[in-house]
C-alpha angles and dihedrals in degrees: 000000000000111000105154124080142165122241106227094214082083092065097030091128086071103044102063095112136028098260091051096047093052090048092046093051091052090048092051087049087053092055088061102259115135095190140041139190107230107227141146095006121151113296093225096057112111123241095237092050087060090050089051094048090053091050094046092049096044092237130144119219103232098179143335142224114222133155125278086225092063090050090053094044107041113005090163090062091048090054094050091045088056092045091052088054096042091238125148100187122075107194130196110203097204146355112261115251093247091071101045104075099084150002091267089054092052091049091047091054092045088055096043091048091046090058088053092044092051090050094048089050086059091056093048095258131115129225116224126187123207119210134213125192095271089077089067092064116111114247115185088344097308132098114252088235094051085055091051091047095047099042100044136087118259084245089067102093129195127230100197117205109212097206093050093046089053089044091052088057095252134132110258097201092046091053095047088053090043092058094047107147090020105066121069092151129050134183114227113205125151128219124224132175124238125224085271096047092258111155106241132184109251139183113272108278095016094088138050106272116123098245097174089057092040096051090047092052089047093049090045094060093040106248110188104195126041108194123191121215132171108178093186121031096187093239094312123124106275093214089055091049090053089049094050091050091045090053094050095048097043087051083056090055103266119136 
C-alpha cells in the first residue's frame, strides 16, 4: 500500500498555472512518489484540471491544504473538490492570525474547527490540522497544542509536522504518541544546523531528527500517510530534495 507522498508546497514555484501543475505532477511521479498533498497551487486552476493531472500522472491525492476561511464559507464546495480529487483528508495548514493571541482564541478555533470536522465526518471525509511552532507557546499556563487537543472533537485530527514540533521545543515522539487515534497523516521534515547554529529545514536524513524513533512511533499509532515537505530548500533544487528524502525513507521501509 502506498504510504509515502510529496507535499506540493515544496514545489509551489512550479505549480501556479495548469501547464506547470501537470508537468510538476508527472515529475513528482518520476521521482518515485505515488501520492501528493495538493497545496499552494495557482488559484485559477480548475478543480477538474487538477483531477485530470492526477489521473495523467498516476498519483493519488493523499491530502490537501486549504484555507480555514474556505471551510467556513462554503464547506459544500470543499467536499465536492475533495471528491473530485479522490481525497479523504481535508487539511488546514495553519490557524488564522485572529485566533492566535490568547488561550481563548485557541479554544475558539478548536471549537469552530471541530464543527467543520464533525460535518466532514458525515460526508465521509476527515479534517486534519497542521501545526507550526507557535502552537507550542504557553497561554495562561497551557501549551497551545494542549488547548487544541483538549477543546476539540475526536474528529479533529492532527497532522504533526516533525520540524515545527522540534522547533517549538517539544518532544516529537511524545507528541506522536499523544495524538494516537487522531493522526492518520504526518508531515516529515528534517532539521539541520547552519554554520552559525541556525535551525534549517533539510532533506529527510540530512538533519538531526531521530528518524528511526519517529518512524517507530508513527507505525505504532497507525499513521496512514507520510508526507514529505521542505518549505525552504536553501537554494537547492526542490525536486532533488524530494528525491533525496524519498530515497532515505524508502531505505527505511516506507513505500
